[in-house]
Every structure is written in C-alpha cells, then in structure tokens.
Backbone bond lengths (Angstrom), bond angles and torsions (degrees), N, CA, C in turn:
res aa  C-N    CA-C-N  psi(-1)  N-CA   C-N-CA  omega(-1)  CA-C   N-CA-C  phi
1 M - - - 1.465 - - 1.527 109.37 -
2 R 1.316 116.94 83.70 1.463 120.64 179.49 1.518 108.21 -85.24
3 R 1.318 116.50 109.03 1.458 120.55 -174.48 1.518 110.58 -141.63
4 D 1.333 115.08 157.74 1.454 120.75 175.07 1.527 109.61 -80.10
5 V 1.335 115.19 155.93 1.470 121.92 176.20 1.523 106.02 -125.17
6 L 1.329 116.05 93.10 1.464 120.82 -172.48 1.522 112.90 -109.39
7 S 1.326 117.05 -32.82 1.464 121.76 -177.92 1.516 108.60 -149.00
8 I 1.309 117.23 149.55 1.458 121.02 175.43 1.524 110.14 -63.37
9 M 1.323 117.14 -22.24 1.462 121.16 179.77 1.529 111.98 -70.73
10 D 1.334 117.13 -14.93 1.464 120.66 179.21 1.522 112.38 -76.99
11 F 1.333 116.89 -8.68 1.455 121.68 -176.08 1.523 110.84 -114.24
12 S 1.314 115.63 134.64 1.462 120.68 177.31 1.524 109.67 -80.17
13 K 1.316 115.15 164.89 1.458 120.63 175.53 1.532 110.57 -56.45
14 E 1.313 117.05 -42.23 1.463 121.66 -178.52 1.533 111.38 -64.78
15 E 1.326 116.68 -40.15 1.464 120.23 177.97 1.525 111.12 -65.65
16 L 1.326 116.83 -37.89 1.460 120.45 178.96 1.527 110.99 -66.84
17 I 1.335 116.87 -42.83 1.465 120.04 177.46 1.533 110.29 -61.03
18 A 1.340 116.67 -41.27 1.467 120.55 177.94 1.530 110.44 -62.06
19 L 1.332 116.57 -39.35 1.471 120.62 177.11 1.526 110.56 -63.60
20 F 1.344 116.80 -40.57 1.464 120.36 -179.78 1.529 110.86 -64.88
21 E 1.316 116.41 -40.55 1.462 120.10 178.91 1.528 110.45 -65.67
22 E 1.329 116.39 -39.04 1.464 120.01 176.61 1.528 110.66 -64.79
23 T 1.330 116.32 -38.41 1.461 120.65 177.76 1.519 110.88 -62.48
24 K 1.315 117.05 -41.72 1.471 120.98 177.72 1.526 110.72 -61.14
25 R 1.337 117.14 -41.76 1.462 120.30 179.02 1.523 110.88 -63.87
26 I 1.328 115.72 -42.12 1.460 120.16 -179.86 1.524 111.14 -65.88
27 K 1.326 117.30 -40.65 1.466 120.18 178.08 1.527 110.82 -61.14
28 K 1.325 115.98 -38.34 1.460 119.88 178.34 1.519 110.78 -66.40
29 E 1.332 116.80 -41.42 1.474 120.46 177.89 1.521 111.10 -64.72
30 L 1.339 116.35 -36.50 1.466 120.31 -179.22 1.523 111.88 -67.02
31 E 1.325 116.94 -23.80 1.461 119.94 176.76 1.521 111.09 -66.77
32 E 1.332 116.42 -24.91 1.457 121.39 -177.30 1.525 112.78 -94.89
33 R 1.355 116.52 -27.68 1.469 120.13 178.91 1.519 108.70 -155.73
34 T 1.323 115.98 155.54 1.465 119.64 -173.66 1.511 113.26 -85.51
35 T 1.347 117.43 -24.36 1.461 120.59 -177.29 1.523 110.53 -127.58
36 L 1.333 116.46 131.03 1.450 122.56 174.82 1.530 107.74 -104.47
37 N 1.305 117.59 167.90 1.462 119.41 -172.73 1.529 113.83 -119.45
38 Y 1.314 116.93 20.66 1.457 120.41 -176.57 1.530 112.67 -61.72
39 L 1.335 117.09 -32.81 1.463 119.94 -174.75 1.529 112.80 -116.45
40 R 1.318 115.74 28.59 1.471 118.90 176.23 1.526 109.08 -61.31
41 G 1.312 116.64 132.26 1.457 121.78 -178.85 1.517 113.85 93.66
42 Y 1.345 117.37 -9.56 1.466 121.47 178.36 1.531 110.16 -93.44
43 V 1.328 115.03 148.39 1.462 121.53 178.02 1.534 108.84 -124.49
44 M 1.314 116.31 133.16 1.463 123.20 176.21 1.525 109.21 -110.81
45 A 1.325 116.77 137.87 1.465 121.42 174.27 1.525 109.03 -105.50
46 T 1.327 117.27 129.24 1.465 121.42 173.03 1.524 107.69 -103.63
47 A 1.320 114.89 119.91 1.470 121.70 -178.66 1.524 107.87 -119.99
48 F 1.325 116.09 91.45 1.465 120.91 -175.93 1.525 109.33 -107.71
49 F 1.331 113.91 108.31 1.462 121.50 179.61 1.530 110.20 -91.77
50 E 1.312 116.44 9.30 1.461 123.41 -177.81 1.523 106.85 -146.95
51 P 1.359 118.88 149.01 1.461 120.51 -176.24 1.536 112.84 -59.94
52 S 1.325 115.22 148.29 1.464 121.07 178.28 1.520 109.06 -160.15
53 T 1.325 115.73 145.40 1.461 120.96 171.23 1.518 109.36 -115.13
54 R 1.348 116.47 -68.81 1.462 121.32 -173.78 1.529 113.08 -63.89
55 T 1.331 117.93 -47.19 1.464 119.85 -174.89 1.526 111.02 -64.44
56 K 1.306 116.27 -49.25 1.466 119.92 -177.29 1.519 111.71 -65.32
57 L 1.331 117.04 -50.74 1.462 119.73 -176.10 1.522 111.92 -68.11
58 S 1.340 117.59 -34.96 1.461 117.99 -179.31 1.520 111.15 -72.18
59 F 1.340 118.89 -34.30 1.458 120.67 174.63 1.534 110.28 -64.83
60 Q 1.319 116.36 -43.60 1.459 119.27 -179.84 1.531 111.28 -65.76
61 T 1.332 116.23 -41.50 1.460 120.30 176.97 1.520 110.78 -64.10
62 A 1.340 116.17 -41.75 1.467 120.92 179.85 1.520 110.85 -58.73
63 M 1.329 116.53 -44.53 1.473 119.36 -178.86 1.526 110.82 -65.68
64 L 1.326 117.06 -41.12 1.463 120.16 179.17 1.528 110.83 -65.04
65 R 1.311 116.69 -41.22 1.469 120.09 -179.23 1.524 112.31 -70.74
66 M 1.335 117.28 -17.38 1.467 120.55 175.19 1.523 111.91 -91.65
67 G 1.333 116.14 5.00 1.465 120.30 177.33 1.509 113.84 88.83
68 G 1.355 117.11 1.64 1.455 120.84 179.13 1.519 112.05 -93.22
69 E 1.323 115.85 -170.66 1.460 121.90 179.18 1.517 109.42 -132.47
70 F 1.331 116.13 167.83 1.457 119.53 177.98 1.520 110.74 -138.73
71 I 1.322 114.73 153.46 1.458 122.33 168.50 1.516 106.92 -119.55
72 D 1.319 117.15 149.83 1.461 121.01 -173.88 1.524 110.23 -124.98
73 L 1.325 116.38 125.32 1.463 120.54 176.85 1.526 108.79 -66.39
74 P 1.326 118.49 123.39 1.467 119.84 -177.84 1.525 111.86 -72.55
75 P 1.340 117.66 167.15 1.468 120.86 176.60 1.521 111.19 -55.80
76 E 1.317 116.15 159.86 1.463 121.37 -174.18 1.518 112.55 -53.71
77 E 1.343 117.03 -42.78 1.461 119.49 -175.34 1.524 112.46 -68.41
78 A 1.341 117.17 -15.23 1.459 120.51 -179.36 1.520 112.62 -110.45
79 S 1.328 116.90 14.53 1.463 120.42 -179.47 1.529 109.69 -131.73
80 S 1.331 115.71 178.59 1.464 120.42 -179.39 1.523 112.89 -69.43
81 R 1.325 116.90 -10.44 1.469 118.81 175.34 1.524 110.78 -63.12
82 A 1.330 116.02 -27.93 1.468 119.77 177.01 1.522 110.98 -66.98
83 K 1.344 116.47 -19.82 1.464 121.09 179.06 1.527 111.86 -93.96
84 G 1.339 115.52 -0.16 1.456 119.12 178.54 1.513 115.50 103.83
85 E 1.342 118.29 8.95 1.465 119.71 178.93 1.518 109.88 -61.20
86 N 1.339 116.55 133.64 1.463 119.18 -177.97 1.522 111.21 -83.02
87 F 1.324 115.07 166.03 1.463 122.58 -174.75 1.530 111.44 -59.63
88 A 1.329 116.33 -44.36 1.465 120.42 -177.56 1.526 111.09 -60.94
89 D 1.316 117.40 -42.91 1.464 120.31 -179.48 1.533 111.24 -67.41
90 T 1.334 116.04 -35.00 1.466 119.49 176.80 1.520 110.54 -62.19
91 I 1.321 116.51 -44.02 1.470 120.85 179.78 1.530 110.54 -64.34
92 K 1.333 117.63 -43.21 1.473 120.27 178.97 1.532 110.90 -62.88
93 M 1.304 116.86 -35.31 1.459 120.33 177.25 1.530 110.26 -64.56
94 L 1.326 116.32 -47.51 1.467 120.44 -179.22 1.524 111.16 -63.63
95 E 1.324 116.22 -36.57 1.463 120.85 178.88 1.528 111.17 -58.75
96 S 1.313 116.31 -35.78 1.465 119.68 -177.66 1.524 112.48 -75.70
97 Y 1.338 116.70 -14.53 1.459 120.63 -177.31 1.530 113.26 -104.94
98 A 1.345 116.68 -22.23 1.470 119.25 -168.64 1.524 112.05 -130.49
99 D 1.332 115.53 162.01 1.463 122.67 179.07 1.521 111.97 -92.79
100 V 1.324 117.35 -16.17 1.461 122.97 178.50 1.525 107.47 -155.43
101 I 1.334 115.62 145.84 1.470 121.27 -179.75 1.520 108.74 -120.87
102 V 1.332 116.16 127.62 1.461 121.78 172.61 1.518 107.13 -105.66
103 I 1.332 116.62 124.05 1.461 120.26 -173.87 1.521 111.38 -125.90
104 R 1.318 115.62 138.62 1.469 121.73 169.56 1.524 106.92 -125.49
105 H 1.343 115.14 137.67 1.465 119.32 -177.49 1.528 109.52 -151.14
106 K 1.328 115.83 150.16 1.458 120.03 -179.80 1.521 112.57 -76.36
107 L 1.339 117.24 -15.28 1.459 120.75 -177.40 1.525 110.93 -95.93
108 E 1.320 116.09 130.83 1.454 121.05 176.26 1.530 109.61 -64.50
109 G 1.307 115.57 136.48 1.457 120.27 179.07 1.511 114.08 90.87
110 A 1.329 117.83 -5.05 1.474 120.13 -178.01 1.526 111.23 -63.13
111 A 1.321 117.06 -41.60 1.465 120.05 -178.97 1.528 110.80 -67.04
112 R 1.318 116.47 -39.95 1.465 119.70 179.31 1.528 110.55 -65.41
113 F 1.326 116.68 -39.98 1.463 120.82 176.92 1.528 110.26 -62.86
114 A 1.345 116.46 -42.38 1.464 120.58 178.45 1.528 110.78 -61.48
115 A 1.340 116.53 -38.31 1.470 120.90 -179.94 1.524 111.52 -66.64
116 E 1.329 116.14 -31.80 1.464 119.86 178.01 1.525 111.01 -70.85
117 I 1.317 116.81 -28.61 1.462 121.81 -178.53 1.520 111.57 -84.40
118 A 1.327 115.83 -44.93 1.465 121.31 -171.13 1.523 112.05 -81.84
119 E 1.312 115.75 146.37 1.459 121.58 175.38 1.525 111.79 -95.91
120 V 1.332 117.42 -5.71 1.463 121.59 173.56 1.521 107.87 -100.63
121 P 1.342 118.32 160.21 1.471 120.17 -179.94 1.526 112.19 -59.98
122 V 1.318 115.20 142.40 1.465 122.78 175.77 1.523 108.70 -116.33
123 I 1.319 116.07 131.00 1.464 121.87 176.84 1.524 108.13 -111.30
124 N 1.312 115.62 127.69 1.455 121.86 179.28 1.526 109.23 -80.88
125 G 1.322 116.26 112.16 1.464 122.04 177.10 1.509 112.42 -93.02
126 G 1.343 116.13 16.85 1.466 121.81 179.60 1.508 110.49 120.30
127 D 1.346 116.29 119.23 1.470 118.58 175.88 1.518 110.35 -132.73
128 G 1.318 113.69 122.86 1.461 121.17 178.24 1.514 112.27 52.77
129 T 1.330 115.71 -135.63 1.456 121.75 -179.59 1.525 111.25 -102.08
130 R 1.335 117.05 11.09 1.463 118.56 -167.04 1.531 114.99 -100.86
131 D 1.318 118.47 -62.27 1.466 120.07 -168.88 1.517 112.83 -129.24
132 H 1.329 114.72 141.73 1.464 122.83 171.00 1.532 106.22 -147.95
133 P 1.343 116.70 70.97 1.463 120.58 -169.94 1.520 115.31 -61.37
134 T 1.338 117.69 -38.92 1.464 117.87 -176.88 1.524 111.48 -71.67
135 Q 1.338 117.50 -28.47 1.460 119.62 174.58 1.525 109.95 -65.01
136 A 1.332 116.69 -42.44 1.468 120.10 177.97 1.524 110.65 -62.35
137 M 1.331 117.65 -38.23 1.471 120.66 177.59 1.523 110.68 -61.65
138 I 1.320 116.63 -41.91 1.466 121.29 178.13 1.521 110.68 -64.48
139 D 1.328 116.30 -43.74 1.466 121.32 179.70 1.527 110.76 -59.37
140 L 1.317 115.82 -48.70 1.462 121.13 -177.34 1.526 110.85 -67.64
141 F 1.321 117.47 -38.61 1.457 119.80 177.72 1.525 110.87 -63.79
142 T 1.319 117.45 -39.90 1.463 120.88 -179.59 1.527 110.38 -61.93
143 I 1.325 116.87 -39.84 1.467 120.41 174.92 1.520 110.03 -64.06
144 F 1.324 116.54 -47.02 1.473 123.22 -179.64 1.525 110.78 -56.79
145 E 1.330 116.33 -43.93 1.457 121.42 -177.94 1.525 111.77 -73.00
146 T 1.330 116.70 -38.86 1.464 121.25 -174.73 1.523 112.40 -77.29
147 L 1.330 116.54 -45.58 1.460 120.95 -174.50 1.524 113.41 -101.79
148 G 1.333 116.80 -9.86 1.449 120.00 179.49 1.513 114.31 81.75
149 R 1.306 117.56 1.09 1.462 122.34 178.63 1.521 108.55 -161.61
150 V 1.315 115.32 163.45 1.462 121.45 174.23 1.527 109.52 -119.17
151 E 1.324 116.50 -27.27 1.464 121.66 -175.89 1.529 112.09 -71.20
152 G 1.323 114.48 149.34 1.458 122.14 167.03 1.508 116.59 69.74
153 L 1.324 117.96 21.41 1.465 121.07 -178.84 1.526 111.15 -96.28
154 T 1.326 115.12 156.93 1.458 120.56 172.91 1.523 107.84 -94.93
155 I 1.313 116.12 121.89 1.469 122.64 -170.15 1.524 110.30 -115.88
156 G 1.317 116.55 135.31 1.458 121.86 170.84 1.515 109.50 -115.31
157 V 1.333 116.54 134.21 1.469 121.73 176.87 1.515 106.84 -124.92
158 I 1.328 117.28 123.15 1.458 120.82 -173.71 1.525 111.17 -128.77
159 G 1.337 115.29 140.43 1.461 120.64 175.68 1.508 112.53 125.12
160 D 1.325 115.68 -136.84 1.458 122.40 -177.36 1.529 109.37 -88.45
161 L 1.313 116.41 96.77 1.464 121.34 -178.76 1.527 111.90 -94.31
162 K 1.329 115.99 -6.50 1.469 120.63 -178.98 1.522 111.74 -90.08
163 Y 1.318 116.67 -49.19 1.457 121.03 -176.44 1.528 113.63 -101.33
164 G 1.315 117.70 -12.68 1.455 121.29 -175.28 1.523 112.90 -79.71
165 R 1.338 116.90 109.09 1.465 120.13 -178.21 1.528 111.38 -69.71
166 A 1.333 117.53 -30.90 1.463 119.69 178.04 1.522 110.48 -66.78
167 A 1.333 116.44 -43.49 1.469 120.29 178.88 1.518 110.82 -64.13
168 R 1.310 116.55 -44.00 1.466 120.86 179.32 1.530 110.87 -59.79
169 S 1.333 116.34 -47.81 1.454 120.31 -178.35 1.527 111.21 -66.03
170 F 1.332 116.82 -37.30 1.463 119.99 178.03 1.529 111.17 -63.89
171 V 1.326 116.55 -45.07 1.468 120.32 179.55 1.528 110.23 -60.49
172 L 1.316 117.15 -44.92 1.466 120.59 178.52 1.526 111.02 -63.86
173 G 1.321 116.49 -39.55 1.457 120.14 -179.34 1.519 112.50 -68.46
174 I 1.324 116.85 -47.29 1.466 120.06 -177.14 1.519 110.96 -67.26
175 S 1.335 117.47 -26.98 1.473 119.98 -179.36 1.529 111.75 -66.24
176 K 1.333 117.16 -20.54 1.470 120.96 176.59 1.529 111.74 -69.58
177 F 1.352 116.15 -19.77 1.454 121.24 -175.22 1.531 112.32 -104.43
178 K 1.317 116.61 19.84 1.457 123.06 173.35 1.536 112.74 47.64
179 P 1.329 117.10 64.49 1.467 118.54 176.44 1.528 111.11 -60.98
180 K 1.315 114.98 151.78 1.468 120.06 178.00 1.523 110.16 -61.05
181 K 1.334 115.11 -44.12 1.469 120.42 175.16 1.520 108.37 -159.68
182 L 1.323 114.99 152.22 1.453 122.33 -179.94 1.525 108.39 -122.40
183 Y 1.329 116.39 120.44 1.459 121.68 175.65 1.533 108.37 -101.74
184 L 1.318 116.98 123.16 1.459 123.16 -179.45 1.520 108.48 -109.02
185 V 1.339 116.40 107.08 1.460 122.06 -171.76 1.526 109.44 -110.76
186 S 1.329 116.02 117.58 1.467 120.00 -179.30 1.522 109.59 -165.44
187 P 1.343 117.45 163.34 1.453 119.20 167.36 1.532 108.17 -61.30
188 P 1.325 118.41 148.77 1.471 120.02 -177.89 1.525 113.35 -53.24
189 Q 1.340 117.32 -36.06 1.467 120.28 -177.31 1.528 112.89 -76.31
190 L 1.341 117.78 -5.55 1.466 121.23 178.32 1.530 111.17 -119.36
191 S 1.322 116.37 26.52 1.459 120.43 -178.75 1.527 111.14 -73.54
192 L 1.314 115.14 162.82 1.455 122.59 -176.77 1.523 111.30 -63.16
193 H 1.333 116.74 142.61 1.457 121.39 179.21 1.526 110.96 -63.17
194 D 1.309 115.87 149.99 1.464 121.34 -177.59 1.521 112.71 -61.84
195 D 1.351 117.43 -33.18 1.464 118.50 -178.25 1.523 111.78 -65.20
196 V 1.343 116.81 -33.00 1.460 120.19 177.21 1.530 110.03 -72.41
197 K 1.324 116.07 -40.40 1.470 119.67 178.13 1.525 111.10 -60.57
198 E 1.312 116.13 -37.77 1.464 119.78 179.19 1.527 111.16 -63.18
199 I 1.328 116.42 -39.72 1.470 120.28 178.65 1.527 110.35 -66.88
200 I 1.336 116.09 -41.17 1.468 119.98 177.64 1.524 110.28 -59.04
201 I 1.312 115.72 -44.80 1.466 120.61 179.80 1.530 110.53 -63.18
202 E 1.338 116.19 -43.38 1.469 120.51 178.56 1.526 111.63 -59.97
203 N 1.328 116.45 -32.26 1.458 121.39 179.54 1.526 112.34 -82.62
204 G 1.333 116.65 0.57 1.454 120.73 176.88 1.517 114.63 74.11
205 V 1.331 116.91 26.50 1.461 121.14 -177.83 1.528 110.14 -94.57
206 R 1.325 116.21 129.08 1.469 120.58 174.35 1.530 108.44 -78.95
207 F 1.327 115.95 133.53 1.460 118.68 177.27 1.517 110.37 -141.51
208 E 1.329 113.93 158.46 1.465 120.89 179.64 1.519 108.74 -138.12
209 E 1.312 116.88 132.39 1.461 122.24 176.71 1.517 109.06 -97.78
210 L 1.331 117.23 132.39 1.450 121.45 -179.47 1.523 110.24 -153.14
211 T 1.316 115.73 171.47 1.469 120.57 -177.98 1.518 112.54 -113.27
212 D 1.339 118.10 -10.90 1.460 122.22 -175.85 1.527 110.27 -117.71
213 L 1.323 116.41 110.24 1.460 120.91 -179.21 1.520 112.08 -68.71
214 K 1.320 117.23 -35.35 1.459 120.56 -170.82 1.526 112.41 -60.23
215 Q 1.322 117.26 -32.01 1.459 119.57 -176.10 1.522 113.30 -70.66
216 V 1.355 117.70 -13.50 1.467 119.87 -179.71 1.523 113.01 -124.16
217 I 1.341 118.37 1.94 1.463 120.85 -172.61 1.528 112.32 -58.88
218 A 1.315 117.77 -31.54 1.464 121.03 -178.13 1.527 112.57 -66.79
219 D 1.330 117.67 -21.74 1.468 121.73 -177.82 1.518 113.49 -88.90
220 I 1.333 117.46 -15.29 1.463 121.10 -165.73 1.523 112.82 -86.85
221 D 1.342 115.99 134.70 1.467 122.38 174.11 1.525 111.72 -92.51
222 V 1.332 116.41 -36.98 1.472 122.17 -179.68 1.516 108.67 -132.55
223 L 1.333 116.42 126.40 1.461 121.74 176.75 1.519 108.66 -111.94
224 Y 1.338 116.29 118.10 1.459 122.59 -179.10 1.527 107.48 -104.05
225 V 1.332 115.85 112.00 1.466 122.04 -175.70 1.521 109.35 -103.20
226 T 1.324 116.95 136.23 1.467 120.86 176.88 1.523 109.92 -131.16
227 R 1.314 115.20 151.99 1.462 119.48 177.21 1.520 110.17 -81.19
228 I 1.314 115.35 159.15 1.460 120.97 171.71 1.525 106.47 -87.00
229 Q 1.333 115.82 115.83 1.454 122.16 -165.25 1.534 112.46 -91.11
230 R 1.320 114.52 103.95 1.466 120.77 -179.14 1.539 111.93 -54.10
231 E 1.334 116.65 -40.32 1.468 120.55 -172.98 1.517 113.45 -70.26
232 R 1.340 118.44 -13.91 1.461 120.90 -177.71 1.527 113.03 -91.77
233 F 1.336 117.14 -14.46 1.461 119.80 -173.66 1.525 111.59 -78.80
234 P 1.329 117.90 123.41 1.464 120.27 176.24 1.525 112.06 -68.52
235 D 1.333 116.50 -25.03 1.459 121.59 -178.80 1.525 108.79 -120.17
236 P 1.345 119.24 112.42 1.470 121.78 -179.68 1.526 113.28 -57.04
237 L 1.324 116.64 -31.93 1.460 119.70 179.32 1.528 111.51 -66.38
238 E 1.328 116.18 -33.43 1.469 120.13 177.29 1.525 109.56 -63.82
239 Y 1.334 116.21 -40.54 1.469 119.84 178.14 1.526 110.52 -63.68
240 E 1.326 117.11 -43.78 1.460 120.59 -178.36 1.527 111.38 -60.59
241 R 1.322 116.84 -30.82 1.470 120.40 -178.82 1.528 112.49 -73.40
242 V 1.331 117.34 -25.57 1.469 119.17 -173.48 1.525 114.06 -115.69
243 K 1.328 118.88 -9.47 1.459 119.83 -177.62 1.531 109.65 -61.09
244 G 1.313 114.99 143.50 1.457 119.71 179.82 1.517 114.66 70.13
245 S 1.333 117.60 19.45 1.465 120.81 -177.80 1.519 112.10 -64.19
246 Y 1.333 116.65 -30.90 1.454 119.88 -176.67 1.519 110.88 -135.11
247 R 1.326 114.37 144.00 1.466 121.56 171.98 1.521 106.66 -141.17
248 V 1.305 116.29 109.64 1.461 120.57 -178.61 1.516 108.06 -86.63
249 G 1.344 115.49 116.25 1.457 121.84 178.98 1.509 110.67 -133.86
250 L 1.320 116.53 -175.37 1.463 121.23 -178.05 1.518 112.21 -61.77
251 D 1.338 117.22 -30.15 1.463 119.88 -179.35 1.527 111.00 -63.84
252 I 1.332 116.81 -42.40 1.461 120.96 -179.18 1.530 110.82 -69.01
253 L 1.329 117.31 -27.97 1.457 120.90 -176.20 1.521 113.63 -85.64
254 S 1.317 116.97 3.98 1.461 120.00 175.28 1.525 109.05 -60.98
255 G 1.333 116.43 122.95 1.462 120.46 -177.54 1.507 113.96 94.43
256 A 1.340 117.58 -2.45 1.464 120.77 179.67 1.523 110.70 -71.28
257 K 1.324 116.72 156.91 1.459 121.66 175.92 1.530 110.22 -62.90
258 S 1.326 116.22 145.12 1.465 119.57 -178.36 1.527 112.05 -64.55
259 E 1.354 116.48 -27.77 1.467 120.59 -179.19 1.525 112.86 -96.25
260 L 1.331 117.14 14.62 1.461 121.04 178.25 1.523 110.90 -53.60
261 V 1.328 116.57 136.47 1.464 123.02 176.68 1.526 108.53 -109.66
262 I 1.323 116.81 123.89 1.463 121.30 176.33 1.526 108.77 -106.45
263 L 1.333 115.66 124.74 1.450 122.74 177.75 1.526 110.21 -116.50
264 H 1.308 116.05 155.18 1.474 122.75 175.79 1.524 106.61 -156.42
265 P 1.341 119.04 127.78 1.473 119.65 -178.99 1.514 113.94 -69.95
266 L 1.332 117.73 -13.74 1.461 123.59 -178.76 1.527 111.37 59.72
267 P 1.327 119.19 153.23 1.457 126.33 3.37 1.525 112.57 -76.24
268 R 1.310 115.79 156.72 1.465 120.11 175.84 1.522 109.39 -103.47
269 V 1.305 115.02 160.29 1.470 120.70 175.92 1.527 107.47 -116.10
270 D 1.331 116.78 -86.88 1.463 119.66 178.52 1.530 112.26 -130.38
271 E 1.328 116.54 10.57 1.466 120.04 -174.67 1.530 113.17 -82.71
272 L 1.329 117.24 -12.31 1.459 121.96 -178.18 1.521 107.53 -130.50
273 D 1.329 116.50 112.16 1.456 121.55 -174.14 1.531 111.23 -66.33
274 L 1.324 116.29 140.02 1.467 121.09 -179.69 1.516 112.30 -62.31
275 S 1.339 116.60 -23.11 1.466 120.03 -179.50 1.516 112.24 -63.91
276 L 1.340 117.82 -17.66 1.457 121.24 -179.17 1.527 112.82 -80.63
277 D 1.323 116.73 -16.23 1.464 120.33 -171.17 1.527 113.16 -59.47
278 K 1.328 117.25 -32.91 1.464 120.49 -176.20 1.523 112.78 -99.29
279 T 1.318 116.81 9.23 1.465 120.15 177.85 1.523 110.00 -88.51
280 P 1.347 117.32 158.92 1.475 119.93 176.57 1.532 112.62 -64.85
281 Y 1.339 117.13 -18.41 1.464 120.43 -179.57 1.526 111.71 -66.47
282 A 1.327 116.60 -34.67 1.464 122.04 -168.25 1.531 111.13 -72.24
283 K 1.326 115.86 113.90 1.460 121.73 177.09 1.530 111.05 -123.33
284 Y 1.332 117.75 11.18 1.464 119.91 -173.71 1.522 113.05 -74.43
285 F 1.342 118.18 -27.47 1.457 118.04 175.66 1.529 110.64 -78.47
286 V 1.337 116.66 -33.86 1.471 120.48 171.18 1.525 109.54 -61.92
287 Q 1.326 115.26 -42.58 1.471 122.42 178.28 1.530 110.21 -57.48
288 A 1.330 116.81 -46.11 1.469 120.54 179.37 1.520 110.98 -65.07
289 K 1.324 116.91 -40.36 1.468 121.19 179.03 1.525 110.95 -64.41
290 N 1.332 116.44 -34.03 1.465 120.90 179.14 1.530 112.29 -66.28
291 G 1.325 117.16 -12.76 1.461 120.28 179.94 1.519 112.84 -57.69
292 V 1.332 116.99 -35.82 1.470 119.94 -178.67 1.526 111.68 -71.17
293 P 1.343 120.47 -55.90 1.472 118.19 -178.38 1.526 114.05 -65.20
294 V 1.341 118.49 -33.62 1.468 119.54 177.38 1.521 109.99 -64.76
295 R 1.310 116.99 -42.96 1.466 120.00 -179.41 1.529 111.10 -73.55
296 M 1.319 117.74 -27.93 1.462 120.48 171.98 1.527 109.98 -62.38
297 A 1.336 115.42 -47.84 1.464 120.57 179.96 1.522 111.00 -62.88
298 L 1.328 116.85 -38.86 1.455 120.88 -179.45 1.533 110.75 -67.13
299 L 1.310 117.39 -46.38 1.469 120.86 179.16 1.523 110.66 -60.48
300 K 1.315 116.87 -42.95 1.463 120.83 178.98 1.539 109.76 -62.77
301 T 1.318 115.61 -42.38 1.477 120.33 -177.49 1.522 112.35 -64.68
302 I 1.342 116.35 -45.79 1.466 117.83 -174.04 1.527 112.03 -81.00
303 L 1.333 118.04 -21.12 1.455 119.77 -179.59 1.528 113.18 -97.13
304 K 1.328 116.82 -32.50 1.460 120.51 -175.02 1.526 113.14 -117.25
305 G 1.350 118.02 -19.00 1.465 120.04 -177.46 1.507 111.21 87.19
C-alpha cells in the first residue's frame, strides 16, 4: 500500500487501530533486537525546510531501525536552493534518489503540492499551522497503549488551538474515536478554527470551549497541552498579548483523576511545570519515545503493506 500521508483525516479509525497494533508488534520485536530488516534496500529522504528535533530524528532513527537508509536535504545555504532552485525541482530531485520523502515546511499545503509532483510516497512532517498527521498518530497510540483504548474518553486540549498544527491534528484524530466530551481550553483569540469545529460536529462529538481548565479538570481522562507558538503569529503584538496565558502545574491538577494522562507534543516553554515530570500523569516523554516505533510501523505500512 504505497500511499501519501498528508493529513490525519486521510486515515480511517480502522486503519489507525491497525497501525497501533503494528506498532505494538514492532515494539515487541525491538525488545529482542535493535534493528529489523523490513526495509532493507529502501532509502528515505528527509526534506525539512523548517527546524525540527523530534520529528526529523525519529523518522531517521525509524528508517535505520527498519534496516533502511536515509538521505537528508541540507540547509538552504548548503544546497542548490541557494542558487535559486525552486521547490518543485527539489522534490523531483529527491524523488529520483529516494523511495519515500518526509517533508516539513512553514507553508500550508507544501506537503500536498509535493505529493502531486512526486511519484514516490510523501509524508507530511508538519506544514504551516494546518497538519501534522504523524504527531497525531503518536498521540493516539500513546493513549491506546497507556489506557488500553481510545474510544469514549473525556479529552481536554489546552493552549494554542488556532496556530498549533499538532493540536489541530490531534483534535481531528481523536474525534474519529467518539470521545465522551472534548474540552477546548484557550484564550478566545487562539480558539479552534471553524472548519475543525464543523468536522467535530459532523462526527457527533460534544465539545465545549472555555478559558479555565481548573473548572473541568476532574472530568478529564487525557489532557493535551500545547505551547503558544511565537513563530506562528503573523503579528508579534498578538503573541505578546497571549504568551504565558497558561501554566499547568500541580495546583491546577488538584481534584484530577488518579489515572489522568498528560500529553504534550514538545518542545515546551513554560506551559507545563517541571514538577509534573515525575508524577504518574506525565506521559509526554513516553509519547516522544513512541515517535520511533509509530513511524517505523507507518513506513513499513506505506512501503510494504
């Protein structure tokens, strides 16, 4: 099944569950050996036009652990882009060298455009403020692994819901699993876009928008925390007005369920207190670690079926 991975909306609930089961199998195999050979002879190209730590390194690690190899597009000043090479030609070049292309770009729609050009599968590693499908897969798998299910949970999402592509993709992904209720916590100027709300409504999900997490913390099974992203704001003054709006600490979690799961796509700034790191709630480092086996399972699925 050689396919592009552009949006979490491209995957059905059943396909996601199958991916999670494959991830579990791969994690079990990794306990016995560090490298598998499913993708020996395959080459992946990472084309990151925007900074990344976890996404880029976990994709590269995933390919190596599957027995494959990767090539990495160098920074602009060290590539032909410094000579004026256009985006389309760069993608066609990578297509001729690799079996799959992972792309990150600051412009929305860049990954979809690359998929239209390339004849090899394209994986969206994050574009603009819109989509980050593999992050949502990791988020959902972490819930699946930790709680044993994804369906029927009460979910809280707090932070930048307007510009945060990880938050947007997570909300779209979790809505496929019919959550009991969805709490969307943000400053009014950073609320979720209407197009996402329409999809939530179409999926029959009850949701509530609010600004105070504490009043609903006792109801929540999974709390998804995101930073307010300075780099996404078109107006620096808008960022200054909302930065530091939320800080999730032990005080806010008073009354929370003992099995509460806290997720964060990372990196964090000051929205998640360090005191939470050693609590049973904190699953964000497990979530980050899951990036490798989830992406291993995804690469195997789209390249080998």
